[in-house]
N, C-alpha and C positions, 0 to 999 in steps of 0.2 A: 360592291367593289367596282371601282372605276378601272376599266381595262385600257391600258395605253400600250404603245408599241416600243419595242427595243429600237434605240436610235444608234445609228452608226454613220455619222457624217464623214465625208471625205477628210483626210488628214488626221483622223482620230485612229489610234492604233488598235484599240479594242472598243467594243460597243458599250453604251450606257443602257442599263436595264430600267424598266419602270421603277418608281419609288418603292422600296421595300416596305411591306406592311409594318405598322408600329408594333403589332403583336404577332410573333412567329409561332408556328407549330413545330416544336422541337422533338425530333425523333432520333433514335439511336440506330446507326448502321454499322456498328462494330461487331464484336463477337456475340452480341445478343441475337443476331439474325444470321441466316445461312448466306452463303455466297450467292445462291440463286435469288434470294430475297433482295440482296443489294442491287442486282440488276433491275429488279422490279421497282424498288422504291427510288432509286436514282432516276429512273425514267419518269416516275410520277413527279419528282421534283422538277425535272427539266420541263415537263409539259405545264405544270402549274406555275412555276416561277418564271417561265417565259412570258406569261401574261402579267403577273405581279409576284415578286418573291414573297412567299408566305410560308414555305417549309424550310426549316433550318435543321441540318443533320449533324450529329456528332459521330465521327468515325475514328476517334483517336486511339493512339497507342502510347508507348512510353515517351515518345518525343512530342506529344501533343499538349495543347494549352489548357484543356478542360472544357466541359460541355457548355458552361455558361459564360466563359471569359469574354468573348467578343460581344455577345449580346449585352452583358452588363456594362462593358467598357463603352459601348457605342450607344447606350441608353435605350435598348429595345426590350419590350416585354415579351414573354413567351409562355406558352402552355406546354408543359412537358408531357409527352406521351410515351409510356412504356411499351405500348403495342402499336407499331406503325400501321398495322392492318386497319385500325380504327381511323387513322388519317386517310388511308385509301378510301374508306367508306365515305368520309366527309367530302372528298373531292371527286367522287364518282361522276357527278354531273359534267365534269370537265374531261372525262375520258370516254373514248368511243369504242375501244376494244384492245386486242392483243396482237403483238408480233411475236411469233414463236421462233426462237433461235435453234440452231442445230448443234447439240453438244458434240457431235462427231466432226463438225467444222466450226470450231469456236469463233473463228473470225467473223462469222455471221452476226455476232453481237455488234460489230462495228457497222455493218450494214443496217441493222435494226436501229442503232443510234442515229443514223442519218435519216431514217424513215419516220421515227417516232413522232416528231413534232407535227408534221403535216397530217398524219393519220390520227393524231391524238391517241396513240396506242402505246401501251406499256410493253416493255421488253420482258418476255415470259419464258421461263424454262418449261419444257414439256412436263416436268414433275409437278409443276404448280397448276396445270390446266384444270384438273378436276376441281380444285378449290376456287379458281378464278371464274370458271364458267358456271358455277352453281350459285345459288342464293347465299349471301345477299348481293354478290357482285354481278353475276349474270353477264359477264363480258364475252362478246363474241371474238373468235379468232379472225382477224382481218388479213393477216399474212402469215403463212407457215413456210419458214425457210429450210425446213428439214429436207435433206436429200437433193437440194438444188445445186450445190457447189461441191466439186470434188477436190478443189485446191484453193488455197487462199489467194494465189496469184490470179486465178480466173475470176475470183470474186472482186479483187481490187481492180483488175482490168475492166470489168463490167462497170464498176463505180466510176472509173476514169472516163470510159466511153459514154456513159449515160448521165450520171449525176454531175460530174465535174464540169461538164460543158456549160451548165447553167448555174453553177454554184457561185457563191461569193468567195472568190479566190484570195481574199485578203487574209484568210486563215486556213490552215490545214492542221487538223488534230492528228498527232502521231501518238497512238495510245495502245498499249498492250491489251488484247481482248480479255485477258484474265483480270484486269482491273475492273471490278464490278461496279463500284461506286465512284467516289472522289470526283474528278473533273468531268466524268461522263455526263452528269446533269447539265453542265455548262454547254457541252457539245450538242446535247439534245435540244436545249433551249434555242441555240443558234443555228441548228440544222447544219452543223459543220461537217464537212467530209472528214471521215475518220479512218485512218489506215494504220497498219503496223508492218512496215517494210524495213529491212535491214540493209543499210548501204554497204555492208561488208560482204553481202551475197550478191554476186554479179547480176543474176536475173531480177532480183528484187530491186537492186540499185537502178537498173535500167528503167523500171516502171516508176520508182520514186523520183528519178530525174525528170521524167515527163511531167509529173505533178509540179515539182519545184520550178522547172524552167518556164512553166506557163503561169506562174504567180506574178502579180504586178509588183512593181517597185514600191516598197513600204509594207509589204505583206510579212507575215510571221508564221512559223509553226508553233503550235502549242503542245502540251503534253511532255513527252520525253522520248529518248532514243534507246534502242537496245544497248548501245555503248556510247558513252559521252563523247569521246574524241572523234570517232568516225561520223557520228550523227551531226555534231555541231559543224564539223568540217564540210559535210555534204551540203548542209544549208548555206554555209558561208560561200561555197564555190558558185552558188547561184544568187548571192546577195540576199539570202533569206535568214534572218536571225531566228533563234529559238527562244521562246518564253517558257521556261520550265514550269510545269504546273500539273503534272500527272496526279499528284495526291492532294491538290486543292479540293476542299470539300464544300465550300459555300461561295463560289465565285459569283453565282447568280445573285445571292443576297448582297455580297459586297459591292457588286457592280450597280446596285440600285440605291446606293447611299449618296447623300449630297456631295457635290463635287467641290465644295469649298475647302481649300487647303491653305492654311496660314503658317508658313514656315517661320521659325524663330531666327532672328539675325545672328550672324556669327559673333560670338563674344570677342572682345579685344584680344589680339594675339599677345603672347608673352614677349618680353624684351629679348632681342637676339643677343646671346652671350656665347662665349667660347666654351660650349658644353656639347655633350652628345645628346641629341634630341631623339627620342623614341616615340613612334606612333604605333598603336595597336589597331588592327583591322580584323573584324570577324567576317569570314567569307560566306559565300553561297546565297547572298541576298538576291541574286538574279532569279532565284527559285521562288516563285510565288507561294508554293506550299510550305517552304521553310519559313517565310515571313509570317504566313498564316498560323503556323503551328509552333515549331521549336523556337524560333526567334521570339515569338510572343511569350513563350514560357520563360525564356532567358531574360526577357524584359522585366520580369517580376523578381529577378535575383536580388537578394538583399544588398549586394555590393554595387549594383548599377548606380552610377553617379559618383562613386568614390574614386574612379579611375577614368581617364579619358579613353574612349573607345570609338572607333569608326564602325558603324553598323551598315553593312552593305544591304541595299534594297534595290528593287527594280523600279526604274522610272515609269514603267507601265502601270504601276499602282495608281497613277493619276486617273487612269480609266477603270482599271479592274478592281481597285481597293481604295477609293479616295477617302472614305471614312476612316479606314484603318491607318492610312498614311497621315491624315490629320491628327488622329489620336497619338501616333508616335511623336509627332512634332509637339503637340500640346503637353504631353507627359514627359518629354525629354528634359534632362538636366543640362547644365552648361558643359558637362563632360560627355554628352551623347551627341555624336556627329553622324548624321545620315549621309551616306555616300552611295555612289552608283556601283552596283555589281557589274560583272563583265557583259559586254564591253560598252555599256551604255543602254540604249533602248532595245534590249534583247541580247541574249548570249550569242556571241559570234566571234570568229577569228578574223579581224579586219585585214590582216596580211593576206588572206586567202581570197579576198573579194576580187573578181576579175574585171570589174567595171569601176573606174575611178569616180565617175559622176554619180553612180549609185551609192558608193561609199560616202561621198561628200554629202549626199542628201540624207543618208542614215545618220551621219554626225550632226547635221542641221536639226533633224528631228530629235535627236538625243538632247541637243542644247535647249530646244523648246520645252521638252518634257522636264529636263533637269531644272530649268528655271521655275516651272510650275511646282515641282516637287521640293524645291529648296536644296538642290544638290550642287556641289561645287567641285567634287573630286570624283574621278572615274577610275575604276580598276579595270585595266585593259588586259584581256587574255588573248594570246596567240598560241594555242595549245596550253598545256599545263605548265610548260617550262620555257616558252618562247618569249623573245623580246619584241619590240615594236619596230617595224620597218620605218626607215626615215620618212618616206613619203606619207605613210599612215600617220605618224606623229605630226607631220606638218599639216595634214588635213584636219586633225583635231584642233591644232593651234588656230587654223583659219576659220573653221566652221563651228567651233564650240568656244567662243572667245571669252566667256565668263568662267571657264574652267580654271581652277587654281593649279591643278596638277594631275598627272596620270601615274598610276603604278604600272609596273611591267613585271612579267613572270620570270624573267631571266635572272634568277637569284644572284645577287652579288655583282651584277654588271655595272657599267659606268652610267652615270646620269647623263641625259641628253636635254638640251634646251631647243625646242623646235621653233623655227622662225623667230628666234630671239625673243620669244614671248611665253612659251609653255614648257615647264619642267616635266620631264618624264623620268621617274625614279624607279629603277628595279628594286624589288623587294629584298629585304635581308633574309627573310624566310617566307616562302610562298605558300606553305600549307602546314604550319606547325600543328602538332597534335597534343602537346602537353607542356607544362610549365618549364621543365628542364630543357626541352628542345628550344623553347623561346629564349631562355637565358643563354644557352650555348650559342645560338645565332647572334644574340646581342653582343656577347663577349668576342666572338670571332669577327664580327663587324666593327668592333672597336679597336682591333689590333693596329698598332702604328699611330694611333691618335696622339698628337703632340701637345694638345691643350692650348694651342695658340690660334685655333680657328674652330668654328662649329663643325660638327659632323651630324649626319641625318640617317637614321635607321628606321625602316618600316617593317613591322612584323605582322604578317597575315596568318591567322590561325583558322582552322576549320572547326565547326561547332559539334560535329557528330560523335566525338569521343570525350564528351564532358568538359570541353573548354567553355567557361562561363565568365561573367564579370569578376567573380572571385578569383579566377585563375590569373587574369590580368593584374588584379590588385596585388596578388602574392608576388608576381614577377616584378612589378613596380617597386614593392617594398624591399625586394632583395637587392636593388640597385643602389650604388653609393651616390655621393653628391656630384659626381661627374655627369650624372644623367638627369635629364628632365623629360618626363613623359607628357606628351601633348596630343591634342586631337589631330587627325589627318589633315583637316583644312588648315590648321595652324602650322603644321610642319611644312606644308607647301608655301604658306605665306612667309615663313622664316627662310625657306630655301630661296624664295623670290627675293627677299630682302638681301640675303647674302650674295645674290647674283645680280643685284641692281635692276631687278624687274619690278613692274608695278605690283604692289602688294595685294590690291583688290581690283583686278581688271573688270571693267564694266561692259566690255564688249564693243560692238560697232554702233 
């Protein structure tokens, strides 16, 4: 095996891993193993895959894509292991020992996550020590964290005072210590400082703010927050977007795939008529674990391609999941339109950014990544129900000039055109959960239409309550001839035509 380094050049949002091995060791870290074993084997993955991704795990539940789906789709071979302990034995030469976490202070697993890569040490429960220190493993204890910390605040303050000062501050992992596997392997491979601090608790927010305020412009948090709104807002107030990823399971593998992405061109838009145009959007694509799991499962729905759909994804896939992004483009039909989740390159509330120049640069980076990802529409969120401030819309118009349009979360609001160049269209439904709700919002959005001019409606649905391509097809088929269902990029091209704007802006 040729060992190479993880590469993280300046200007790149997330790092590139060494090329993933053509044959992966497939292990199961779902209910086949204990919670304690998931800590152990996710740390093995982080250590091994940080040198070259060779271990692929399946940790799936009812929302997941299946154990072989990505490996088969991306053309990788695999050896399936029913016993992950055999894989540990295979990679023992790459492991030096153990870090024992304290079950009475479970946040010590986040400290162990930070220490594991340099020490080449597995995260171990005290209950597994007898097995791990005996033959055939014979692993020594390199660090025992039991009894060293009486509070999680003291622990994270020590991490800030000691490790954060020399860490790569372009990323901060916000991860519940009770998540044993998932994105923990990625944090280990990158030696990312990992914390679990709640911005709604004053003393925790004070320490969290010290981390966020000392991160450079262009940095991100990874993982997820105790609560969505307060967490995303906390990052936004320091100009730090969130890349949701807490239940990603194989980011080390995906980050080692070839970075060639070949987007398909936009098909010709339909003719503008005096009709009611409807575009469907499936939400939550800013979440890398959703793209990795549930979206990939929905991509196999038998009705995909029979109805125009805007699939939200994260532009950060250019770095974190380039092979998966290219697969989506190559397998897309003319009715599948990949668009940006909120609010571009990382989930953030742009209205809350305190520094205009930082926001402009965030939007510039979004434009760069969107062009690489083949994205022309951005779903902008300012809380779950907020509109876009005028100056924020103007910043998108100026610094993301190839964007066809923005959606906004203030349901039913008036459309804006920023700098006479960029349409911002509030959604007709911002988080629909079923077919009838979609129809109800379409009909209410159609009230007063006189048939002598076009009208434009955008329905955004969330995927977690069984909304699938079939659902959108059923809604489309329930509409009469006054309605035409189109892709999100097409609806914005039609809006542009109706407002005498360039239909396909090419930027500066």
